[in-house]
N, C-alpha and C positions, 0 to 999 in steps of 0.2 A: 138740432134735435137729433137724439139717439136713435138709431134704427131699433133699439130694442125697446123704445119708449112706447107706452100704450097708444099715443097719438098717432105714431107711425103705423104701429101694428094694425090698429083698427081702421085707420084713415087710408091706408094703401088699397085694399080692396075696394073701398068707396070710390077713390080715384080712378082705379082700373075700370070699374063698372061704368061709370059717368064717362069716361073716355070714349069708350066702345059704342055707346048709344048715342053719342052727338055727332052731328054732321060733321066730316073730315075738315072742313075749313075752319071750323071753330075749335077744334081740338087742341091746337096751340094755345088758346086762351086759358083752357081749363089746367093744362100743364105749367103754363107760366104762374097761374094763380096758385096752384098747388106748390110750385117751387119756392114762389115768394114767401107763402104762408109757413112752408117747411121752414125757411131761414129764419124768418121773423120770430115765429115760436121759440126756436132754439137759440137765437142771437139778435135778440131785438135791438140791442144798442149799436151793434156792426151793420144793420140794415142799411143806413144811409152810406156807409162805404161801399157796399156792394154796388148800390145804385149809381154813386158817382163814379166808381171805376167802369161799370158797364157803359155809361154816357159818355166817359171821356174816351175810352178806346173806340167806340161806334164813331164817334165823330173824326178822331184821328184817322181811322182806315178810310173814311169818305174823303178827308182831306187829301190823304195821299193818293187816292185815285184821281182827284180832280188836278192835283197839281201838275203843272207843265215841265217843270225842271227836276233834276234828280236831287238838287240841293234842297228844294222845298219838300219833296218828299222825304228827304234824310231828317228835315227839321222836325216834321210831324211824328217821324218814328221816334226820334229824341224825346219828343214831349210824352209819348205814350210811355216810353220806357221809364221817363222820370217819375210820371204817375203811378205806373204799377210798382216799381222797384222802390219809388220813395215812400209809398204809403207802406210796403212791406217792410222797409228799413225802419221807419218811425214806431210802428207798432211791435215790430218783432225784435229788433236790434238796438233800440234806444238806450237800453240798460247798458250796452258795451262802452258807452261813451258818457256814461255817469249821470244820464238824464232820468228823470222820474219814471218808473216803470209800472206805475199804478194802473195805467191803461189795460184794460182787458185785451187778450189776444183775440183778435176777431176770427171766428171760426171759418175754417178753409181759406184764410187769406193767401197761404202759400201755393195754394191749388189753382184758385181762379184768378190770381195774378199772373201765374205763369201761362194759364190756359188763354187768357186775354192777349198777353204780350206776344204769344205765340201766332194768334191771329192775325194781329197787327204786321208781324214780321212776314207773315206769309203774304199779306195783302201787297206789303212792300216790294217783296220779291217776285210779285206777279204770279203766285200759284193759285190765287182764287181772286174773282171780283169781290169787293166789300158787300156785306149783307145790308141791304138798304132798308129793309124792314126791321123797325126798332123791336118790335115785338118778338120776332124769330130770334134777333141778336141777343135780346135779354134772356131768352129761353135758354140759348146755347150756352150762356154764362152761367145761370143759376140752374140749370137742370137738375132737379132734387136728388135723383139717385146718386149723382157722382160729385155734387157741389162742395161737400164739406171735405172728403178725403180720397178724392179722385176716383177713377183714372183721370189723368190729364189728357182730354181728348183733342185731337186735331180738328180744326175747323171744317176742313176738307172731307172729314168723315163724319162729323156730327150734324153740321149745319144741313146738308142735303136730306140726311134722314128725318131731322124734324120738320122739313118741308114737304117730304113725300106724304101725299094724300092716301096712298095705296099700301103703306106699310101694314103688316100682319101681326098679330100678336103670336108670341111664341110661349107656348104653355110650359116649356121647359124652364121658364124663368122660375117656376115654383120649385124645382130642383135645386137650382142655384141659391134661391133664398133658404131653403132648408140647410143646404150645405153650409152656409154662412152662420145661420143661428147656432147650427151643432159647434162650428168652429169657435165661435165666440163665447156661447153659454157653458157648453159642456167641457171644452178644452181649455180656451185661452183664460178665462176666468178661474177655472180650478187651479192650473198652474200659477196664476198670479198670487195666489195666497201664499204660497211657500216662497216664490221668487221674492216677493216684497219683503217678506220676514227677514230673509238672508241679506238682502241689499240694504235694509235698513240700518242693520248694525254689522257691517263686513268685519269689522275686528273681532267680532265674538264668533265668526264662522269657522267651523272646522273644515277640513280639506274635503271631506265626502259632501259637506253641506254647500260648500262654494262651488264645488264641480257640477253638484246636481242642479243647484240654482241657475247656474249659467247656460247649462245645456237646455234646462226647462225654459230659460228666458228665449233661447233661439226658436224654440217651438211656440212659445207664447206669443212673441211677436208676428211669426208667421201666421198663426191660428187667428190672431186678432185682425192684422191688417188685410189678410186674404179672405178672412170672413167678411169683414166689411165690404170689398171689392166683389165678392160672390154675391153678396145681397143687392148691390148696386147693378150688377149685370143682370140679375134675376128680375129686379123692380123694372128696369128699363125695358126688358126683352117683354115683360107684360104690357108695355104700351107701343111694343112693335119697333123698339130701338135697340140696336146691337152696339154694345159699348166695347172697346178694346181689353183684351185680356191684360191683366196687371201682374199676375204670377203664373209661372209654368213650372211646379215642381221644383222650387230652386235647391232643396237640399239633396237632389239627385245630380246636382252639377259636379263634373269631374274637375273643375279647374275654377279658379277666381274669375276668369274671363267669362265661363259659361255661367257661373253664379249671376253676375250682372246682367246676363242676356235673360236670365229667369225672374229676378227679384226687382219689385217696382218698375216693371218694363216701361211704363209710360214716362217716368221721370228719367229714366236712363236715356230713353229715345229723345226727350226733350234736351237734355243736356248734350247729348250728341250731335243733335241737328242744330241748336241754336248757339252752343258755345265751343264745342271741341273741333268741330268741322270748320267754323269761321276763325278759329285760332291756327288752322293749319292741319289738324287731325294728327295722322301717322305718316304723313308724306314730306315732312321737312327735316328728316333726319333724326338721328337717336336722341340728341340734346333736347330738340324742339318736343319730340313724342314723350319724353320724361316731364318736361314742363308742362305740357298740356295734359297730361295724365292726372299729374299732382293738382293742377288748377282745378279740374273737374272734381277730383274727389274730396279737395278742401272745400269746394263751393258746395257740394253735396252734403258734407257734414254740417257746413254753416246753416244750409237751408232747413237742416232738422231741427236747430235750435241754436239761441244766441249763449253757447256756452263752450268752454275750451274742450270739455271730454266729448262733444260731438265732432268738433274739428279733427281731434286725435283720431276718432274712430274712422272718419273720411282718410286722413292721412295714412293710417294703417292700411286702409284697403289699397290706396294709391301705391305705397311701397310694395305692398305684396304682389301686386299686378305686375309692377315693373320688375321685381324679382323673379316672377313665374316667366315672364317674356324672356329675361335674359337666361335663364336655366334652359327653356326650350330652344334657345338658339345655340347653346353650348353642346346639346345633345340629348337625345331622349334617354340615354341610359342613365340620366339623372332622376327621370321620372318614375313614379311608381309603376310596377310592372302591370299590375291588375286594375279593372276599372273600379272594384270595390275599394282597393287602397286608394285611387286617385280620390275617390269621393268621401272616404273616411277623412284623408289628409285636408280636404277643402273644407269639410263641415268642421273639423278641429280649427282651422284658421278662422273661420266666420265666426265660430263661438267665442274664440279669444277676442277678436274685434268687438262682438256684441257686448263684452264685459264694460267696454268704455262706454258704449252707447247707453247702457243700463245704469251704470253706477252715476250717482250724484255729482261726482267730480273725478278728475285724474288721479287725485289721491285715494279715493275711495275705490277705484278700478286696480290701483296698484296694491291695495290692501287685500282685494280678493285674490290677486294672483299669489300674493306672499302666503295667504292662508290655504291655498291649494297644496303645499307641501307640508301641511301640519295635520295632526290629529288623525291619522290613519289607522285607528285602532277598533277593535270590536264595538267597544263602548260608543265610540263616535258614530260607526256605521249604523249601530242599533238607534242611538238617538236622532240621527238623520231620518232613518225609516219612520220612527214614530212621530216626527215632526211634520214630515209629508202626509202620513196617515194611510190607513188601508183603502179607506173608501175613495179619498180623491185619487190613488194610485190606480185602484181598479177603474174607476170612471175614466181616467185618461187612457189607460190601456183598451178598455172595451169600446170607448167612444173613438179612438183612433182607429181600430180594428173595422168598426161598423162603418166608418166613414169611408174606407178603403174598398167596402162592398158597393158603395153607391155608384152608379154610372156616371162617367165623365160629363155627358149631356144627354138631352132627351132623345138624341137620335141613335144612342147605342140600344141595342136589343135588350129588353127587360130579362132578367133572370130571377129565378125563385129567391136566390139570396139577396139580390138586390131589392126585390120588392119587400122582403122581409126588413131587411136593413133600413129602408126607406120608412116602413111602419114604425119600426122601434125607434128610430131617431125623430120621427116626428113627435112621438108621445114623449119622449125624453127631453126634446127640446121644449116642448109646452110645458112639462112639468118644472124644468129648471127656469123658465120665464116666468110662470107664476110664482115659483118660490122666491126668485129674487124680487120680484115685485111686492110680495107681501113682506119680505124682510128689509126691503129699501136697500139693496145691496148691489143694484146694477152698476156695472161700471162702464164709463165711457170708453169707446175706442180709442187705442193708444195713439193713433195719428190725428185724434182731433186736437192734440195739443200742438201740432205743427201746421 
């Protein structure tokens, strides 16, 4: 189910109201029913798979805890890994081996397989005892705000909150939800119209159009994905659950390393803790560090999709990170002198990598790069401006400016400008939602396809 779907928009307040009038000991039943209903309405065919992985990893963790020998524990861990990664491979990567790809990609499979596998690994490592209550564990796996597109929550953080009878509503969740709807409806979906038009026919794009579409896509995917995360954090806060932060102003990063500490934070941490560190991390010499870095980013690219251009996107980031590390060791004189310049260079490199991510193929991405150096004439600039349109351009600028006026969270002291921005954006988001609903043009979140 899309967060912008009427069933969610109208159903969320009902779930919140029922949650807080129910006795605390039964709230998990409501949340589990809402979560499973949320998933079944949006992806009924994949519902049995979600249940199968839930039951399989629940049992594996219990058997790990009961096993007397390390060998037995390892066998059950392998079984859980085969279940999670095997299902992910069958449904997401079968096409790479020439198999029939007519199976629909189950919603959220990349997220909940990683979350459940991380739980089993944590039990294996002794970081927590297995959850014996099947209902609470099923809620941990299917918790509706973050089920389809994350953040990928740690069991050590989420499970205790779901069990806590004394958790309290954080009314600031409404602020997060508003921010998410603004990012999605006013900004991401507006930018998508121009970006989609250019990337659908890259050979026909002029230099200004190719550059603007690539930069706009960098913002589109940020607004879209962080918008989902904001709505997820806000919805969870309204039932007393605190989800982890998935974005921290990534385009303020002054280096690629800094960017990956700010972008899709939960996935970065998952790969770091469960793949990078077990491989040896950065403690095994320069060659192993380079290999480990490339393995992580190639896997990250493959995680996003079974296509070469996603793998290239990950590989580009891996190479750039290694180059950045090397230049840093050679001396600071090779680095930009100012913070502004560092941020500008980092943003340019990230945008260049995004071209591979957005393009339908590596050849399309190469075409976008080749078009960057053509058509820089006044007529081409005028055509690009007309194609974007005055109204979408104004909506993007004004929406982004008003978004900046919103407080970061509800603990910040309200200001007159912030209150005005809140009211204006609420009205604008509601108008955009009704317009998209009437026109039937509501777009699914980008990361639903992963």
